[in-house]
ChimeraX commands (.cxc) that place a marker at each C-alpha (Angstrom):
marker #1 position 144.79,85.52,87.60 radius 0.5
marker #1 position 145.76,88.47,85.41 radius 0.5
marker #1 position 146.81,88.08,81.81 radius 0.5
marker #1 position 150.32,89.22,82.72 radius 0.5
marker #1 position 150.78,86.28,85.09 radius 0.5
marker #1 position 149.03,83.79,82.83 radius 0.5
marker #1 position 150.92,84.78,79.68 radius 0.5
marker #1 position 154.31,85.88,80.95 radius 0.5
marker #1 position 156.16,85.64,77.64 radius 0.5
marker #1 position 153.50,87.64,75.80 radius 0.5
marker #1 position 153.41,90.32,78.51 radius 0.5
marker #1 position 157.18,90.81,78.55 radius 0.5
marker #1 position 157.55,90.84,74.76 radius 0.5
marker #1 position 154.61,93.19,74.15 radius 0.5
marker #1 position 155.77,95.60,76.86 radius 0.5
marker #1 position 159.28,95.76,75.40 radius 0.5
marker #1 position 157.99,96.43,71.89 radius 0.5
marker #1 position 155.78,99.27,73.13 radius 0.5
marker #1 position 158.87,101.36,73.86 radius 0.5
marker #1 position 158.55,104.85,72.43 radius 0.5
marker #1 position 161.05,107.08,70.68 radius 0.5
marker #1 position 162.85,104.38,68.71 radius 0.5
marker #1 position 162.36,101.63,66.19 radius 0.5
marker #1 position 162.59,98.51,68.33 radius 0.5
marker #1 position 165.18,95.94,67.30 radius 0.5
marker #1 position 167.52,93.48,68.99 radius 0.5
marker #1 position 170.12,96.21,69.69 radius 0.5
marker #1 position 167.62,98.34,71.62 radius 0.5
marker #1 position 166.50,95.32,73.65 radius 0.5
marker #1 position 170.12,94.53,74.50 radius 0.5
marker #1 position 170.73,98.13,75.61 radius 0.5
marker #1 position 167.80,98.24,78.05 radius 0.5
marker #1 position 168.39,94.78,79.53 radius 0.5
marker #1 position 170.75,95.93,82.36 radius 0.5
marker #1 position 168.22,98.56,83.51 radius 0.5
marker #1 position 165.44,96.00,83.62 radius 0.5
marker #1 position 167.59,93.52,85.55 radius 0.5
marker #1 position 168.42,96.23,88.11 radius 0.5
marker #1 position 164.76,97.27,88.37 radius 0.5
marker #1 position 163.74,93.69,89.16 radius 0.5
marker #1 position 166.02,93.90,92.21 radius 0.5
marker #1 position 164.09,96.78,93.80 radius 0.5
marker #1 position 160.52,96.56,92.43 radius 0.5
marker #1 position 158.24,93.60,92.94 radius 0.5
marker #1 position 155.40,94.92,90.77 radius 0.5
marker #1 position 156.26,96.47,87.43 radius 0.5
marker #1 position 154.45,98.47,84.76 radius 0.5
marker #1 position 154.83,97.33,81.14 radius 0.5
marker #1 position 158.58,96.91,80.69 radius 0.5
marker #1 position 158.68,99.49,77.93 radius 0.5
marker #1 position 157.95,102.19,80.54 radius 0.5
marker #1 position 161.14,101.35,82.46 radius 0.5
marker #1 position 163.07,101.29,79.19 radius 0.5
marker #1 position 161.65,104.68,78.12 radius 0.5
marker #1 position 162.64,106.33,81.40 radius 0.5
marker #1 position 166.11,104.80,81.18 radius 0.5
marker #1 position 166.66,105.95,77.61 radius 0.5
marker #1 position 165.57,109.49,78.48 radius 0.5
marker #1 position 167.87,109.57,81.49 radius 0.5
marker #1 position 170.92,108.22,79.66 radius 0.5
marker #1 position 170.58,110.54,76.64 radius 0.5
marker #1 position 169.93,107.65,74.29 radius 0.5
marker #1 position 168.43,108.60,70.89 radius 0.5
marker #1 position 164.78,109.41,71.51 radius 0.5
marker #1 position 162.48,110.53,68.70 radius 0.5
marker #1 position 158.74,109.99,69.09 radius 0.5
marker #1 position 158.32,110.03,65.32 radius 0.5
marker #1 position 160.38,106.84,65.09 radius 0.5
marker #1 position 158.19,104.93,67.54 radius 0.5
marker #1 position 156.80,101.61,66.37 radius 0.5
marker #1 position 153.16,102.18,65.30 radius 0.5
marker #1 position 150.46,100.57,67.43 radius 0.5
marker #1 position 147.77,98.88,65.36 radius 0.5
marker #1 position 145.06,98.52,68.02 radius 0.5
marker #1 position 143.13,101.87,68.11 radius 0.5
marker #1 position 142.27,101.70,71.82 radius 0.5
marker #1 position 145.80,100.74,72.82 radius 0.5
marker #1 position 147.22,103.42,70.52 radius 0.5
marker #1 position 145.09,106.08,72.22 radius 0.5
marker #1 position 146.29,104.97,75.65 radius 0.5
marker #1 position 149.93,104.95,74.53 radius 0.5
marker #1 position 149.54,108.43,73.00 radius 0.5
marker #1 position 148.24,109.74,76.34 radius 0.5
marker #1 position 151.22,108.14,78.07 radius 0.5
marker #1 position 153.60,109.79,75.59 radius 0.5
marker #1 position 152.06,113.20,76.19 radius 0.5
marker #1 position 151.61,113.23,79.95 radius 0.5
marker #1 position 154.54,111.09,81.12 radius 0.5
marker #1 position 157.31,111.11,78.54 radius 0.5
marker #1 position 156.52,114.61,77.29 radius 0.5
marker #1 position 156.63,116.11,80.77 radius 0.5
marker #1 position 159.81,114.24,81.64 radius 0.5
marker #1 position 161.55,115.44,78.48 radius 0.5
marker #1 position 160.43,119.05,79.06 radius 0.5
marker #1 position 161.47,119.18,82.72 radius 0.5
marker #1 position 164.66,121.22,83.19 radius 0.5
marker #1 position 165.63,118.92,86.07 radius 0.5
marker #1 position 166.13,116.09,83.61 radius 0.5
marker #1 position 169.40,117.67,82.46 radius 0.5
marker #1 position 170.54,117.88,86.08 radius 0.5
marker #1 position 169.65,114.22,86.57 radius 0.5
marker #1 position 171.57,113.26,83.42 radius 0.5
marker #1 position 174.65,115.11,84.62 radius 0.5
marker #1 position 174.42,113.41,88.01 radius 0.5
marker #1 position 174.18,110.01,86.31 radius 0.5
marker #1 position 177.28,110.69,84.19 radius 0.5
marker #1 position 179.30,111.45,87.31 radius 0.5
marker #1 position 178.63,107.95,88.65 radius 0.5
marker #1 position 180.85,104.99,87.95 radius 0.5
marker #1 position 179.66,103.08,84.89 radius 0.5
marker #1 position 179.02,99.95,86.94 radius 0.5
marker #1 position 176.57,101.86,89.18 radius 0.5
marker #1 position 174.51,103.45,86.40 radius 0.5
marker #1 position 172.04,100.57,85.78 radius 0.5
marker #1 position 171.13,100.53,89.48 radius 0.5
marker #1 position 170.84,104.34,89.48 radius 0.5
marker #1 position 168.50,104.20,86.47 radius 0.5
marker #1 position 166.38,101.61,88.28 radius 0.5
marker #1 position 166.13,103.77,91.41 radius 0.5
marker #1 position 165.22,106.82,89.32 radius 0.5
marker #1 position 162.48,104.86,87.53 radius 0.5
marker #1 position 161.18,103.62,90.88 radius 0.5
marker #1 position 160.94,107.18,92.23 radius 0.5
marker #1 position 159.18,108.49,89.12 radius 0.5
marker #1 position 156.64,105.66,89.27 radius 0.5
marker #1 position 156.10,106.36,92.97 radius 0.5
marker #1 position 155.14,109.94,92.09 radius 0.5
marker #1 position 152.52,108.62,89.67 radius 0.5
marker #1 position 150.89,106.72,92.56 radius 0.5
marker #1 position 149.71,103.81,90.45 radius 0.5
marker #1 position 152.20,101.10,91.48 radius 0.5
marker #1 position 149.57,99.41,93.63 radius 0.5
marker #1 position 147.55,98.63,90.50 radius 0.5
marker #1 position 150.40,96.80,88.76 radius 0.5
marker #1 position 150.03,93.01,88.58 radius 0.5
marker #1 position 153.20,91.79,86.92 radius 0.5
marker #1 position 154.76,88.31,87.00 radius 0.5
marker #1 position 157.51,87.46,89.46 radius 0.5
marker #1 position 161.08,88.69,88.91 radius 0.5
marker #1 position 162.44,85.20,88.18 radius 0.5
marker #1 position 159.85,84.57,85.47 radius 0.5
marker #1 position 160.52,87.95,83.87 radius 0.5
marker #1 position 164.28,87.34,83.86 radius 0.5
marker #1 position 163.79,84.03,82.12 radius 0.5
marker #1 position 161.94,85.74,79.27 radius 0.5
marker #1 position 164.30,88.71,79.09 radius 0.5
marker #1 position 167.25,86.46,78.32 radius 0.5
marker #1 position 165.58,85.01,75.25 radius 0.5
marker #1 position 166.95,86.11,71.91 radius 0.5
marker #1 position 165.79,89.52,70.75 radius 0.5
marker #1 position 164.37,88.25,67.47 radius 0.5
marker #1 position 162.18,85.78,69.34 radius 0.5
marker #1 position 160.79,88.55,71.55 radius 0.5
marker #1 position 160.07,90.75,68.54 radius 0.5
marker #1 position 158.25,87.95,66.76 radius 0.5
marker #1 position 156.21,87.13,69.85 radius 0.5
marker #1 position 155.30,90.80,70.38 radius 0.5
marker #1 position 154.17,91.12,66.78 radius 0.5
marker #1 position 151.69,88.31,67.30 radius 0.5
marker #1 position 150.31,89.88,70.50 radius 0.5
marker #1 position 149.99,93.43,69.17 radius 0.5
marker #1 position 148.57,92.51,65.78 radius 0.5
marker #1 position 144.93,93.44,65.31 radius 0.5
marker #1 position 143.06,90.24,64.59 radius 0.5
marker #1 position 140.56,89.87,67.37 radius 0.5
marker #1 position 139.99,91.20,70.87 radius 0.5
marker #1 position 142.86,90.16,73.11 radius 0.5
marker #1 position 142.66,90.48,76.93 radius 0.5
marker #1 position 146.43,91.08,76.98 radius 0.5
marker #1 position 146.09,94.25,74.90 radius 0.5
marker #1 position 143.21,95.40,77.11 radius 0.5
marker #1 position 145.38,94.95,80.19 radius 0.5
marker #1 position 148.25,96.89,78.63 radius 0.5
marker #1 position 145.81,99.62,77.64 radius 0.5
marker #1 position 144.59,99.88,81.24 radius 0.5
marker #1 position 148.14,100.22,82.57 radius 0.5
marker #1 position 149.04,103.00,80.16 radius 0.5
marker #1 position 145.82,104.87,80.94 radius 0.5
marker #1 position 146.61,104.65,84.66 radius 0.5
marker #1 position 150.11,106.02,84.07 radius 0.5
marker #1 position 148.77,108.98,82.08 radius 0.5
marker #1 position 146.09,109.67,84.69 radius 0.5
marker #1 position 148.66,109.55,87.48 radius 0.5
marker #1 position 150.88,112.04,85.64 radius 0.5
marker #1 position 147.97,114.45,85.14 radius 0.5
marker #1 position 147.25,114.38,88.88 radius 0.5
marker #1 position 150.90,114.79,89.82 radius 0.5
marker #1 position 153.00,117.92,90.11 radius 0.5
marker #1 position 156.61,117.69,88.97 radius 0.5
marker #1 position 157.77,114.23,87.93 radius 0.5
marker #1 position 161.35,114.99,88.94 radius 0.5
marker #1 position 162.05,116.64,92.27 radius 0.5
marker #1 position 164.88,117.36,94.66 radius 0.5
marker #1 position 164.65,113.84,96.07 radius 0.5
marker #1 position 165.42,112.23,92.72 radius 0.5
marker #1 position 168.33,114.58,92.06 radius 0.5
marker #1 position 169.81,114.10,95.53 radius 0.5
marker #1 position 169.51,110.32,95.20 radius 0.5
marker #1 position 171.33,110.31,91.87 radius 0.5
marker #1 position 174.05,112.63,93.12 radius 0.5
marker #1 position 174.60,110.47,96.20 radius 0.5
marker #1 position 173.66,107.07,94.79 radius 0.5
marker #1 position 176.72,105.31,96.15 radius 0.5
marker #1 position 175.82,106.34,99.71 radius 0.5
marker #1 position 172.07,105.74,99.29 radius 0.5
marker #1 position 172.00,102.26,97.77 radius 0.5
marker #1 position 170.11,100.91,100.77 radius 0.5
marker #1 position 166.31,101.26,100.36 radius 0.5
marker #1 position 165.87,102.25,104.01 radius 0.5
marker #1 position 168.33,105.12,103.57 radius 0.5
marker #1 position 166.49,106.33,100.48 radius 0.5
marker #1 position 163.18,106.14,102.33 radius 0.5
marker #1 position 164.54,108.17,105.25 radius 0.5
marker #1 position 165.94,110.79,102.87 radius 0.5
marker #1 position 162.61,111.01,101.01 radius 0.5
marker #1 position 160.74,111.53,104.28 radius 0.5
marker #1 position 163.16,114.30,105.29 radius 0.5
marker #1 position 162.63,116.01,101.93 radius 0.5
marker #1 position 158.84,115.74,102.26 radius 0.5
marker #1 position 158.98,117.25,105.75 radius 0.5
marker #1 position 161.12,120.14,104.47 radius 0.5
marker #1 position 158.69,120.80,101.63 radius 0.5
marker #1 position 155.74,120.75,104.07 radius 0.5
marker #1 position 157.47,123.34,106.26 radius 0.5
marker #1 position 158.28,125.47,103.22 radius 0.5
marker #1 position 154.66,125.41,102.07 radius 0.5
marker #1 position 153.58,126.75,105.48 radius 0.5
marker #1 position 155.89,129.77,105.30 radius 0.5
marker #1 position 154.42,133.09,104.11 radius 0.5
marker #1 position 155.13,133.99,100.54 radius 0.5
marker #1 position 157.67,136.77,100.20 radius 0.5
marker #1 position 157.07,139.13,97.32 radius 0.5
marker #1 position 160.24,140.75,96.04 radius 0.5
marker #1 position 160.07,144.48,96.50 radius 0.5
marker #1 position 160.37,146.52,93.37 radius 0.5
marker #1 position 163.52,148.62,93.27 radius 0.5
marker #1 position 161.77,151.56,91.63 radius 0.5
marker #1 position 158.09,152.45,91.70 radius 0.5
marker #1 position 156.57,152.85,88.28 radius 0.5
marker #1 position 153.24,153.99,86.99 radius 0.5
marker #1 position 151.08,157.09,87.28 radius 0.5
marker #1 position 150.88,159.12,90.45 radius 0.5
marker #1 position 148.81,162.22,91.36 radius 0.5
marker #1 position 150.88,165.35,92.08 radius 0.5
marker #1 position 150.03,168.79,93.44 radius 0.5
marker #1 position 150.20,171.71,91.09 radius 0.5
marker #1 position 152.86,173.45,93.13 radius 0.5
marker #1 position 155.07,170.35,92.91 radius 0.5
marker #1 position 155.36,170.54,89.16 radius 0.5
marker #1 position 158.22,172.15,87.34 radius 0.5
marker #1 position 156.04,173.27,84.40 radius 0.5
marker #1 position 153.40,175.97,84.25 radius 0.5
marker #1 position 150.58,174.96,86.62 radius 0.5
marker #1 position 146.89,175.54,86.02 radius 0.5
marker #1 position 147.11,179.16,87.19 radius 0.5
marker #1 position 149.11,180.09,84.10 radius 0.5
marker #1 position 151.53,182.97,84.19 radius 0.5
marker #1 position 150.28,184.09,87.60 radius 0.5
marker #1 position 152.20,181.28,89.29 radius 0.5
marker #1 position 155.49,182.87,88.33 radius 0.5
marker #1 position 154.42,186.51,88.26 radius 0.5
marker #1 position 155.20,188.97,91.02 radius 0.5
marker #1 position 152.69,188.76,93.83 radius 0.5
marker #1 position 152.51,190.26,97.25 radius 0.5
marker #1 position 153.80,193.53,98.61 radius 0.5
marker #1 position 156.45,195.90,97.40 radius 0.5
marker #1 position 159.12,193.99,99.31 radius 0.5
marker #1 position 158.79,191.05,96.91 radius 0.5
marker #1 position 159.96,193.07,93.91 radius 0.5
marker #1 position 163.34,192.19,92.54 radius 0.5
marker #1 position 165.95,194.89,92.16 radius 0.5
marker #1 position 165.90,194.65,88.38 radius 0.5
marker #1 position 162.35,196.03,88.35 radius 0.5
marker #1 position 163.72,199.37,89.55 radius 0.5
marker #1 position 165.10,200.14,86.10 radius 0.5
marker #1 position 161.54,200.79,84.97 radius 0.5
marker #1 position 161.27,203.82,87.32 radius 0.5
marker #1 position 161.63,207.23,85.75 radius 0.5
marker #1 position 164.23,209.54,87.30 radius 0.5
marker #1 position 162.84,211.82,90.04 radius 0.5
marker #1 position 163.11,214.91,87.94 radius 0.5
marker #1 position 160.96,213.25,85.24 radius 0.5
marker #1 position 158.29,212.05,87.67 radius 0.5
marker #1 position 155.81,214.88,87.48 radius 0.5
marker #1 position 152.64,214.74,89.45 radius 0.5
marker #1 position 150.08,212.38,87.94 radius 0.5
marker #1 position 152.52,210.80,85.48 radius 0.5
marker #1 position 152.59,206.98,85.57 radius 0.5
marker #1 position 155.83,205.32,84.52 radius 0.5
marker #1 position 156.44,201.73,83.31 radius 0.5
marker #1 position 157.29,200.53,86.81 radius 0.5
marker #1 position 153.86,201.54,88.08 radius 0.5
marker #1 position 152.18,199.69,85.22 radius 0.5
marker #1 position 154.11,196.45,85.84 radius 0.5
marker #1 position 153.51,196.56,89.59 radius 0.5
marker #1 position 149.77,197.16,89.12 radius 0.5
marker #1 position 149.57,194.30,86.58 radius 0.5
marker #1 position 151.26,191.95,89.04 radius 0.5
marker #1 position 148.88,192.91,91.82 radius 0.5
marker #1 position 145.91,192.25,89.57 radius 0.5
marker #1 position 147.23,188.94,88.27 radius 0.5
marker #1 position 147.61,187.46,91.75 radius 0.5
marker #1 position 143.82,187.46,92.10 radius 0.5
marker #1 position 143.47,185.38,88.94 radius 0.5
marker #1 position 145.51,182.47,90.25 radius 0.5
marker #1 position 143.58,179.30,91.05 radius 0.5
marker #1 position 144.82,178.35,94.53 radius 0.5
marker #1 position 142.76,175.15,94.82 radius 0.5
marker #1 position 144.56,171.80,94.99 radius 0.5
marker #1 position 144.89,170.24,91.58 radius 0.5
marker #1 position 146.30,166.85,90.63 radius 0.5
marker #1 position 147.79,165.82,87.38 radius 0.5
marker #1 position 149.02,162.38,86.33 radius 0.5
marker #1 position 152.73,162.19,85.86 radius 0.5
marker #1 position 154.96,159.27,84.95 radius 0.5
marker #1 position 157.57,158.43,87.58 radius 0.5
marker link #1:1,2 radius 0.2
marker link #1:2,3 radius 0.2
marker link #1:3,4 radius 0.2
marker link #1:4,5 radius 0.2
marker link #1:5,6 radius 0.2
marker link #1:6,7 radius 0.2
marker link #1:7,8 radius 0.2
marker link #1:8,9 radius 0.2
marker link #1:9,10 radius 0.2
marker link #1:10,11 radius 0.2
marker link #1:11,12 radius 0.2
marker link #1:12,13 radius 0.2
marker link #1:13,14 radius 0.2
marker link #1:14,15 radius 0.2
marker link #1:15,16 radius 0.2
marker link #1:16,17 radius 0.2
marker link #1:17,18 radius 0.2
marker link #1:18,19 radius 0.2
marker link #1:19,20 radius 0.2
marker link #1:20,21 radius 0.2
marker link #1:21,22 radius 0.2
marker link #1:22,23 radius 0.2
marker link #1:23,24 radius 0.2
marker link #1:24,25 radius 0.2
marker link #1:25,26 radius 0.2
marker link #1:26,27 radius 0.2
marker link #1:27,28 radius 0.2
marker link #1:28,29 radius 0.2
marker link #1:29,30 radius 0.2
marker link #1:30,31 radius 0.2
marker link #1:31,32 radius 0.2
marker link #1:32,33 radius 0.2
marker link #1:33,34 radius 0.2
marker link #1:34,35 radius 0.2
marker link #1:35,36 radius 0.2
marker link #1:36,37 radius 0.2
marker link #1:37,38 radius 0.2
marker link #1:38,39 radius 0.2
marker link #1:39,40 radius 0.2
marker link #1:40,41 radius 0.2
marker link #1:41,42 radius 0.2
marker link #1:42,43 radius 0.2
marker link #1:43,44 radius 0.2
marker link #1:44,45 radius 0.2
marker link #1:45,46 radius 0.2
marker link #1:46,47 radius 0.2
marker link #1:47,48 radius 0.2
marker link #1:48,49 radius 0.2
marker link #1:49,50 radius 0.2
marker link #1:50,51 radius 0.2
marker link #1:51,52 radius 0.2
marker link #1:52,53 radius 0.2
marker link #1:53,54 radius 0.2
marker link #1:54,55 radius 0.2
marker link #1:55,56 radius 0.2
marker link #1:56,57 radius 0.2
marker link #1:57,58 radius 0.2
marker link #1:58,59 radius 0.2
marker link #1:59,60 radius 0.2
marker link #1:60,61 radius 0.2
marker link #1:61,62 radius 0.2
marker link #1:62,63 radius 0.2
marker link #1:63,64 radius 0.2
marker link #1:64,65 radius 0.2
marker link #1:65,66 radius 0.2
marker link #1:66,67 radius 0.2
marker link #1:67,68 radius 0.2
marker link #1:68,69 radius 0.2
marker link #1:69,70 radius 0.2
marker link #1:70,71 radius 0.2
marker link #1:71,72 radius 0.2
marker link #1:72,73 radius 0.2
marker link #1:73,74 radius 0.2
marker link #1:74,75 radius 0.2
marker link #1:75,76 radius 0.2
marker link #1:76,77 radius 0.2
marker link #1:77,78 radius 0.2
marker link #1:78,79 radius 0.2
marker link #1:79,80 radius 0.2
marker link #1:80,81 radius 0.2
marker link #1:81,82 radius 0.2
marker link #1:82,83 radius 0.2
marker link #1:83,84 radius 0.2
marker link #1:84,85 radius 0.2
marker link #1:85,86 radius 0.2
marker link #1:86,87 radius 0.2
marker link #1:87,88 radius 0.2
marker link #1:88,89 radius 0.2
marker link #1:89,90 radius 0.2
marker link #1:90,91 radius 0.2
marker link #1:91,92 radius 0.2
marker link #1:92,93 radius 0.2
marker link #1:93,94 radius 0.2
marker link #1:94,95 radius 0.2
marker link #1:95,96 radius 0.2
marker link #1:96,97 radius 0.2
marker link #1:97,98 radius 0.2
marker link #1:98,99 radius 0.2
marker link #1:99,100 radius 0.2
marker link #1:100,101 radius 0.2
marker link #1:101,102 radius 0.2
marker link #1:102,103 radius 0.2
marker link #1:103,104 radius 0.2
marker link #1:104,105 radius 0.2
marker link #1:105,106 radius 0.2
marker link #1:106,107 radius 0.2
marker link #1:107,108 radius 0.2
marker link #1:108,109 radius 0.2
marker link #1:109,110 radius 0.2
marker link #1:110,111 radius 0.2
marker link #1:111,112 radius 0.2
marker link #1:112,113 radius 0.2
marker link #1:113,114 radius 0.2
marker link #1:114,115 radius 0.2
marker link #1:115,116 radius 0.2
marker link #1:116,117 radius 0.2
marker link #1:117,118 radius 0.2
marker link #1:118,119 radius 0.2
marker link #1:119,120 radius 0.2
marker link #1:120,121 radius 0.2
marker link #1:121,122 radius 0.2
marker link #1:122,123 radius 0.2
marker link #1:123,124 radius 0.2
marker link #1:124,125 radius 0.2
marker link #1:125,126 radius 0.2
marker link #1:126,127 radius 0.2
marker link #1:127,128 radius 0.2
marker link #1:128,129 radius 0.2
marker link #1:129,130 radius 0.2
marker link #1:130,131 radius 0.2
marker link #1:131,132 radius 0.2
marker link #1:132,133 radius 0.2
marker link #1:133,134 radius 0.2
marker link #1:134,135 radius 0.2
marker link #1:135,136 radius 0.2
marker link #1:136,137 radius 0.2
marker link #1:137,138 radius 0.2
marker link #1:138,139 radius 0.2
marker link #1:139,140 radius 0.2
marker link #1:140,141 radius 0.2
marker link #1:141,142 radius 0.2
marker link #1:142,143 radius 0.2
marker link #1:143,144 radius 0.2
marker link #1:144,145 radius 0.2
marker link #1:145,146 radius 0.2
marker link #1:146,147 radius 0.2
marker link #1:147,148 radius 0.2
marker link #1:148,149 radius 0.2
marker link #1:149,150 radius 0.2
marker link #1:150,151 radius 0.2
marker link #1:151,152 radius 0.2
marker link #1:152,153 radius 0.2
marker link #1:153,154 radius 0.2
marker link #1:154,155 radius 0.2
marker link #1:155,156 radius 0.2
marker link #1:156,157 radius 0.2
marker link #1:157,158 radius 0.2
marker link #1:158,159 radius 0.2
marker link #1:159,160 radius 0.2
marker link #1:160,161 radius 0.2
marker link #1:161,162 radius 0.2
marker link #1:162,163 radius 0.2
marker link #1:163,164 radius 0.2
marker link #1:164,165 radius 0.2
marker link #1:165,166 radius 0.2
marker link #1:166,167 radius 0.2
marker link #1:167,168 radius 0.2
marker link #1:168,169 radius 0.2
marker link #1:169,170 radius 0.2
marker link #1:170,171 radius 0.2
marker link #1:171,172 radius 0.2
marker link #1:172,173 radius 0.2
marker link #1:173,174 radius 0.2
marker link #1:174,175 radius 0.2
marker link #1:175,176 radius 0.2
marker link #1:176,177 radius 0.2
marker link #1:177,178 radius 0.2
marker link #1:178,179 radius 0.2
marker link #1:179,180 radius 0.2
marker link #1:180,181 radius 0.2
marker link #1:181,182 radius 0.2
marker link #1:182,183 radius 0.2
marker link #1:183,184 radius 0.2
marker link #1:184,185 radius 0.2
marker link #1:185,186 radius 0.2
marker link #1:186,187 radius 0.2
marker link #1:187,188 radius 0.2
marker link #1:188,189 radius 0.2
marker link #1:189,190 radius 0.2
marker link #1:190,191 radius 0.2
marker link #1:191,192 radius 0.2
marker link #1:192,193 radius 0.2
marker link #1:193,194 radius 0.2
marker link #1:194,195 radius 0.2
marker link #1:195,196 radius 0.2
marker link #1:196,197 radius 0.2
marker link #1:197,198 radius 0.2
marker link #1:198,199 radius 0.2
marker link #1:199,200 radius 0.2
marker link #1:200,201 radius 0.2
marker link #1:201,202 radius 0.2
marker link #1:202,203 radius 0.2
marker link #1:203,204 radius 0.2
marker link #1:204,205 radius 0.2
marker link #1:205,206 radius 0.2
marker link #1:206,207 radius 0.2
marker link #1:207,208 radius 0.2
marker link #1:208,209 radius 0.2
marker link #1:209,210 radius 0.2
marker link #1:210,211 radius 0.2
marker link #1:211,212 radius 0.2
marker link #1:212,213 radius 0.2
marker link #1:213,214 radius 0.2
marker link #1:214,215 radius 0.2
marker link #1:215,216 radius 0.2
marker link #1:216,217 radius 0.2
marker link #1:217,218 radius 0.2
marker link #1:218,219 radius 0.2
marker link #1:219,220 radius 0.2
marker link #1:220,221 radius 0.2
marker link #1:221,222 radius 0.2
marker link #1:222,223 radius 0.2
marker link #1:223,224 radius 0.2
marker link #1:224,225 radius 0.2
marker link #1:225,226 radius 0.2
marker link #1:226,227 radius 0.2
marker link #1:227,228 radius 0.2
marker link #1:228,229 radius 0.2
marker link #1:229,230 radius 0.2
marker link #1:230,231 radius 0.2
marker link #1:231,232 radius 0.2
marker link #1:232,233 radius 0.2
marker link #1:233,234 radius 0.2
marker link #1:234,235 radius 0.2
marker link #1:235,236 radius 0.2
marker link #1:236,237 radius 0.2
marker link #1:237,238 radius 0.2
marker link #1:238,239 radius 0.2
marker link #1:239,240 radius 0.2
marker link #1:240,241 radius 0.2
marker link #1:241,242 radius 0.2
marker link #1:242,243 radius 0.2
marker link #1:243,244 radius 0.2
marker link #1:244,245 radius 0.2
marker link #1:245,246 radius 0.2
marker link #1:246,247 radius 0.2
marker link #1:247,248 radius 0.2
marker link #1:248,249 radius 0.2
marker link #1:249,250 radius 0.2
marker link #1:250,251 radius 0.2
marker link #1:251,252 radius 0.2
marker link #1:252,253 radius 0.2
marker link #1:253,254 radius 0.2
marker link #1:254,255 radius 0.2
marker link #1:255,256 radius 0.2
marker link #1:256,257 radius 0.2
marker link #1:257,258 radius 0.2
marker link #1:258,259 radius 0.2
marker link #1:259,260 radius 0.2
marker link #1:260,261 radius 0.2
marker link #1:261,262 radius 0.2
marker link #1:262,263 radius 0.2
marker link #1:263,264 radius 0.2
marker link #1:264,265 radius 0.2
marker link #1:265,266 radius 0.2
marker link #1:266,267 radius 0.2
marker link #1:267,268 radius 0.2
marker link #1:268,269 radius 0.2
marker link #1:269,270 radius 0.2
marker link #1:270,271 radius 0.2
marker link #1:271,272 radius 0.2
marker link #1:272,273 radius 0.2
marker link #1:273,274 radius 0.2
marker link #1:274,275 radius 0.2
marker link #1:275,276 radius 0.2
marker link #1:276,277 radius 0.2
marker link #1:277,278 radius 0.2
marker link #1:278,279 radius 0.2
marker link #1:279,280 radius 0.2
marker link #1:280,281 radius 0.2
marker link #1:281,282 radius 0.2
marker link #1:282,283 radius 0.2
marker link #1:283,284 radius 0.2
marker link #1:284,285 radius 0.2
marker link #1:285,286 radius 0.2
marker link #1:286,287 radius 0.2
marker link #1:287,288 radius 0.2
marker link #1:288,289 radius 0.2
marker link #1:289,290 radius 0.2
marker link #1:290,291 radius 0.2
marker link #1:291,292 radius 0.2
marker link #1:292,293 radius 0.2
marker link #1:293,294 radius 0.2
marker link #1:294,295 radius 0.2
marker link #1:295,296 radius 0.2
marker link #1:296,297 radius 0.2
marker link #1:297,298 radius 0.2
marker link #1:298,299 radius 0.2
marker link #1:299,300 radius 0.2
marker link #1:300,301 radius 0.2
marker link #1:301,302 radius 0.2
marker link #1:302,303 radius 0.2
marker link #1:303,304 radius 0.2
marker link #1:304,305 radius 0.2
marker link #1:305,306 radius 0.2
marker link #1:306,307 radius 0.2
marker link #1:307,308 radius 0.2
marker link #1:308,309 radius 0.2
marker link #1:309,310 radius 0.2
marker link #1:310,311 radius 0.2
marker link #1:311,312 radius 0.2
marker link #1:312,313 radius 0.2
marker link #1:313,314 radius 0.2
marker link #1:314,315 radius 0.2
marker link #1:315,316 radius 0.2
view
């Protein structure tokens, strides 16, 4: 028999006092009691009760500050709880879907919220895949302890968690928190579309069989989506460096001035070049005018042009 079943009162009290993000007192225990009662209706095997309370306080926007957590004296248990804070509570608090889940919870009737918190906690624990390892007492026995006065539970938890000698109860709690942290590390998102849809439609999905059918439909849809090819969004404008031909450029190409100088036959001359001709009566035999010089220079320059294909990087 596990320590949780053999020492029910100790297990319940210690689990409640291991809540994170708040200084545990009778008011906090009273606040989380409806969530725990609702969770006992749908889960037969539970983690340490502080885990359910932590998830509920995160979901309901209750004050949550890790720095205010009650210190854990046992070094081994403290290390396990720290891993749970980082990998479970930290990821839940950082998930953007948590805000969507909170909004969905606020839209529910106040009388339905404890049951919705319990269902949400059940789904998160199912993602961690460690529920089979839980070995908690029966729901009736847990309820009996939960309805004890808060000061009695706090006093009992102080005796269990105090470091005096090795206690199998603390070792069992340590194992459960390590399993939760390990499950979170091996899990993807802790909050998915199934959890959000269940919260948004909690009134219509109060039956466990309906929730199971909806979860299977969501899993099938995700499996189909994973099999589809990934579509990469096409860039609207190509950017980067691209090779271009010399003749495509609007600046002076490698050939220098020859690329814009007059080349070819006499028919390629522009009419403005004719102003460089001397009048006929001034063109004596053997006299070279300015037009002749410019035409000869153009004919010579066309042989200096580099006609090979050149590329130059240009930003586009």
